[in-house]
ROVOTOR-477862 format. One line per 5 residues: for each residue x, y, z of C-alpha. Coordinates in pm, 1 decimal. Example, Ala and Ser with C-alpha at 12.3 -4.5 7.8 and 13.67 -1.06 7.14 Angstrom:
2
1230.0:-450.0:780.0 | 1367.0:-106.0:714.0
END
This chain:
155
-2923.9:1302.4:4075.4 | -2952.0:1679.5:4128.4 | -2667.3:1745.7:3884.3 | -2831.6:1530.7:3618.2 | -3161.9:1716.3:3662.4
-2988.7:2056.5:3654.4 | -2808.8:1971.4:3329.1 | -3132.3:1847.7:3172.5 | -3338.6:2149.3:3284.8 | -3072.6:2403.7:3180.8
-3043.3:2239.0:2838.2 | -3418.8:2215.6:2797.1 | -3464.2:2584.1:2882.3 | -3208.8:2680.1:2616.1 | -3386.8:2461.0:2357.4
-3725.4:2628.5:2402.8 | -3828.8:2862.0:2121.6 | -4099.7:3099.7:2254.6 | -4190.3:3233.8:1907.6 | -4280.8:2884.8:1786.2
-4388.1:2755.5:2126.6 | -4175.6:2442.9:2079.9 | -3846.0:2282.4:2179.3 | -3573.4:2267.9:1915.0 | -3313.7:1991.5:1886.7
-2978.2:2098.9:2026.7 | -2809.3:2102.9:1686.0 | -3067.5:2348.4:1543.9 | -3000.4:2609.6:1812.9 | -2802.7:2927.9:1747.2
-2433.0:2900.2:1834.9 | -2469.7:3134.0:2134.4 | -2728.2:2905.7:2299.1 | -2511.7:2600.3:2224.7 | -2213.0:2768.4:2390.4
-2424.7:2843.1:2698.2 | -2532.3:2478.0:2720.1 | -2168.7:2361.7:2697.4 | -2066.6:2609.9:2971.2 | -2350.2:2493.6:3199.0
-2258.8:2126.7:3150.4 | -1892.9:2203.5:3221.8 | -1991.2:2401.5:3533.8 | -2221.7:2130.2:3672.7 | -1978.6:1843.4:3608.5
-1687.7:2045.7:3747.7 | -1878.9:2123.5:4068.5 | -1978.4:1760.4:4108.5 | -1621.9:1645.7:4043.5 | -1494.0:1888.9:4309.1
-1748.4:1776.1:4566.8 | -1681.3:1408.4:4491.6 | -1306.3:1466.5:4528.2 | -1346.2:1661.1:4852.4 | -1240.6:1467.5:5161.0
-1369.5:1501.6:5515.3 | -1030.3:1595.3:5654.2 | -704.3:1718.2:5510.8 | -504.3:1418.2:5621.6 | -345.9:1198.3:5354.5
-449.2:893.3:5559.1 | -797.1:794.3:5673.2 | -897.3:580.4:5967.8 | -1113.5:285.5:5869.3 | -1206.5:88.1:6177.7
-875.5:-15.6:6334.7 | -691.7:9.2:6005.2 | -558.3:315.5:5827.5 | -599.7:345.7:5451.3 | -461.0:588.4:5199.1
-717.3:845.3:5085.6 | -594.4:845.3:4729.3 | -756.3:507.5:4664.8 | -1040.7:554.7:4418.5 | -1389.2:533.6:4560.2
-1597.0:318.2:4323.1 | -1925.1:478.0:4433.9 | -1792.8:824.6:4344.4 | -1662.0:701.7:4006.7 | -1996.9:536.3:3932.8
-2179.4:859.9:4017.6 | -1962.1:1064.8:3780.4 | -1991.8:801.1:3504.6 | -2371.1:804.1:3538.2 | -2381.2:1183.8:3496.8
-2134.8:1182.3:3205.6 | -2321.7:900.8:3029.3 | -2639.5:1110.5:3033.5 | -2481.4:1449.2:2963.4 | -2234.8:1356.3:2687.2
-2488.1:1329.9:2400.2 | -2616.4:1681.2:2480.4 | -2260.3:1810.3:2526.5 | -2150.8:1654.0:2195.1 | -2431.3:1813.9:1992.6
-2401.5:2153.2:2165.9 | -2025.1:2146.2:2095.4 | -2096.4:2070.0:1726.9 | -1906.9:1740.3:1753.4 | -2207.8:1537.6:1633.9
-2553.1:1608.0:1494.9 | -2856.6:1384.4:1522.4 | -3015.7:1558.8:1222.1 | -2714.7:1520.0:992.8 | -2804.8:1326.4:678.2
-2522.5:1091.7:583.0 | -2493.6:949.7:232.1 | -2404.0:583.2:195.3 | -2029.3:533.7:130.4 | -1953.8:884.9:251.7
-1663.7:957.2:485.4 | -1778.8:1074.9:826.8 | -1561.3:1276.4:1063.8 | -1665.4:1326.1:1425.8 | -1492.6:1482.5:1724.5
-1499.7:1347.3:2077.2 | -1402.0:1515.0:2402.6 | -1267.6:1219.8:2600.2 | -1253.9:1421.5:2922.6 | -1636.1:1413.2:2932.2
-1673.7:1043.2:2855.6 | -1745.7:797.5:3136.8 | -1464.2:560.2:3234.1 | -1492.1:193.0:3143.3 | -1667.7:5.8:2864.3
-1968.7:-87.6:3078.6 | -2046.2:283.1:3132.2 | -2033.2:389.2:2768.6 | -2214.2:697.3:2636.7 | -2444.0:659.5:2337.4
-2475.8:936.3:2082.7 | -2627.3:980.4:1740.2 | -2388.5:1090.3:1465.6 | -2661.1:1129.3:1201.1 | -2899.9:934.3:982.4
-2799.8:728.0:678.9 | -2979.6:828.7:363.3 | -3077.6:574.9:97.0 | -3235.1:705.1:-222.1 | -3488.8:490.1:-402.4
-3660.5:615.9:-712.3 | -4010.7:492.1:-768.6 | -4095.4:373.9:-1120.0 | -4289.0:630.3:-1320.5 | -4246.3:902.6:-1058.4
-4032.7:1214.1:-1039.2 | -4022.7:1189.4:-659.6 | -3721.7:1066.2:-469.7 | -3802.0:867.7:-157.8 | -3565.8:884.2:136.9
-3563.2:602.3:389.6 | -3399.6:650.0:727.7 | -3221.6:350.8:877.1 | -3333.6:276.2:1229.0 | -2989.4:135.0:1314.5
END
């Protein structure tokens, strides 16, 4: 939980524009601030990954009651913790890395290319990350008007 809060707070602080007194979307930030957000996310997830992978003793085997089990077996609680953090952090990471943009206007029937860093995606379909790749633009011209109306799909 602390890692998730740290990522959110660090990102939020970078998004604040003191001249305007407002928070800017990640994709409207200068590249330097985006790079700092990406570095912070990498640092926080790396630290969490190290602490999750750290074992209580150096032995390859672990006593569990009267049985002995191999330490290399994956701990589902630890995996779930990392997936939870990655699920929340990936949309911010993706926009700060310029992989996706929630403010990108996409024309209908236009080819869309996006990049994905799979090392920051949660494992398993049930733990998927959701991100916005842009908004589809439909143009409708009103009769007798020179204005063009743009409708944003909510899908």
